[in-house]
Residue, then its C-alpha position, 0 to 999 in steps of 0.5 A: m520528479m516526483p511532487r513532495r506533498l508531505f504532511p506537517s509533522t506536527l499535530l493537525a485538529s481540522a477534521a480536513a487533514l484525514a491524513s493526520t490525527v490528533l491524539a490526546s496528550n500530556a506533559l508527561a506522554t512520549e512523542l513518537m515520529v512515524y511514517t505511514a501510507v495507510e490510506s487517509d481514511d482508515l489513518q484516523k480510526y486506527a490512530e484513535r483505537f491506539n490513543a485509546a488504549h495507549p494515551d500516555i504515548e503522543i504520535n505526530w504522524v507524516r502521511d503520503s504515498t508508499g514511493v514519497i515516504t519511501a523516498r523520504l526514509l531513505a534521503e534521511k538514512d544519516n539522520p533519520q527522523a522517524d521512530v516507526i515506520w506504520g503502515l509501508a510495502a513490505t517491499s519498500l521496508l526490504v529495501l531499507e533493511e538492505e541500508g540497515m535502517l531498520e531495529r529488529y524487534a519481535p513484536e508480543g505475540v508475534d507467533n500468533l500471525d502467519p508466517k508469511f507476514v513476518d520477516a522470514a529471518y525470525r524462521d532462522g532464529e533473529d528477530p524480524a526486522w519488519v511485521g505485516m499487518d495486511a494485504w493489499v491486492a491489485a484490482i481493476c475498477y471498471n465505471t458501467i455506465e461509461g463503459e455502457r456509454q462509451g462503447v468500452p467493455m468490462p475487462t477480465s484479465w490483464e491482457d484485455l486492457t491492452k486492446p484498441e476500444f480501450e485506448g484512452h481509457v485506461i489510468m493506473p498510478n505511477p510505480n515511482s510515487s505509488g507502491t500499487g503502481y510498483l506492486d503492478v508492475a513487479s507483479w507482471l514482470q513475475l507473472w510472465d518472465e521481464e520480456q513479456g513484462w515489458d512488452y505488455m506494458d509498452r502495449l498497456h501504455n500505447n492505451i493509458s490516458r496518464y499515470t496517477h501518483s496514488g494508488s487509490a486515485p485510478c480507481s476513483l476515477a472511474a466510480t466518478g465517471e473521470t475515466v472508465v478503467g481504473v487499475s488500483f487495489a481492491f480494497r479501494g474499490a470495494r469500499l467505493k462500490s459498498q459506498g454506492a458507485p457505479i463500478e464493477v471490482v474486476f480481478p483479472e484472471e492471470g492471478l493478482g499481485w499484492d504487497m502487505e503494509a508493514s511496520a518496523i521501528v527505525a534503528g536509531t531512535d532512542k524512544q524504544e519503548a514508546a516504539q516497542t509498544l506500538m509495533d506490539w499492538s499494530i500486530s495484535r488482534e485488536a489491530n487486526e479486527l481493524y484491519n480487516e474491516g476494510y481487507a479481506v486478507v490479514a496477518y491474524p489468520a485466525v481474524a480474517q472474515p469476507i469482505e463485500n465485493y471481495p471474492v471468497d477466493i482472494t487468496d487463491r487468486m494472490i500470485d506467488a509474489d517474491f517481495q525479496w526480488a522486487a526489493v531487490n530489483r526496485e530501483r532499476v525495475l523504476t528506472e526503466w519505467q520511468r525512461r519508457y513512460d514517465g511522459k504520460t504521468e500527471q503534473 
């Protein structure tokens, strides 16, 4: 059973609560409850910029990892508490859409976005149930100092991680609690067929020291030398390397799984106008410029600029991900993964 680590729904003034941000309010402000899986160190920046543009909307943030937020939303299906979901994996939003939990809305400026970042129903004449923000891409973080000290070579492929010299030196996220973990698993099952994908994970499991509940944790642990190899995502690795961590960010040669952070209005909210305002802002050029400070691939094609420690051909390395397949098969895949591998998950 994954631990519940949900942040309080009331606004927190402490700077230590990086996952929540106090927004200026007044007696006439409209309050929105927003669930998010945006990385903690970016959430405050995004929230402050939105509040500067819309001080009449006061947001109560609930932030946790993708799997935890998705599970909470599904548990609340018959009594929704959130008004908006902002920055959750598209594969999770597809699950929620299938459950009839999302309100269709075409944000202002949606036609400016790359079509792959917009619910496919929009191309068929319907308002989209969700819209994307940015793409996060699988990567490996390798500690160069610990690798040399312990005789563990830098990997260049996913297959390398199954070799004997990596035994006990690899950490990756649990896909039941981490969107990055599910991104990895779903991409391996698509990159190869399912039989080969599960065979790969069986062999990888032999070398795993533990599974974390956070997608960024494996890279952070590699950066501090607590592990040699962390299976994580490019955003976290690139940022840590820029901050001076002794790591290399490896983009495996077989191809890179990916998912997108996306947003949606929760069906039944009575805060429609404020919810639509947040959705409009979330796909604006201004917002995409913020996303591009950490993510090389964003929804607004005219905005994206190269990011330090990302390869310039990052989009060419991304696999042809089938988000619909990942959403439809999510419960089955997660159940099978847990049956096979959950024994190494951290408590």
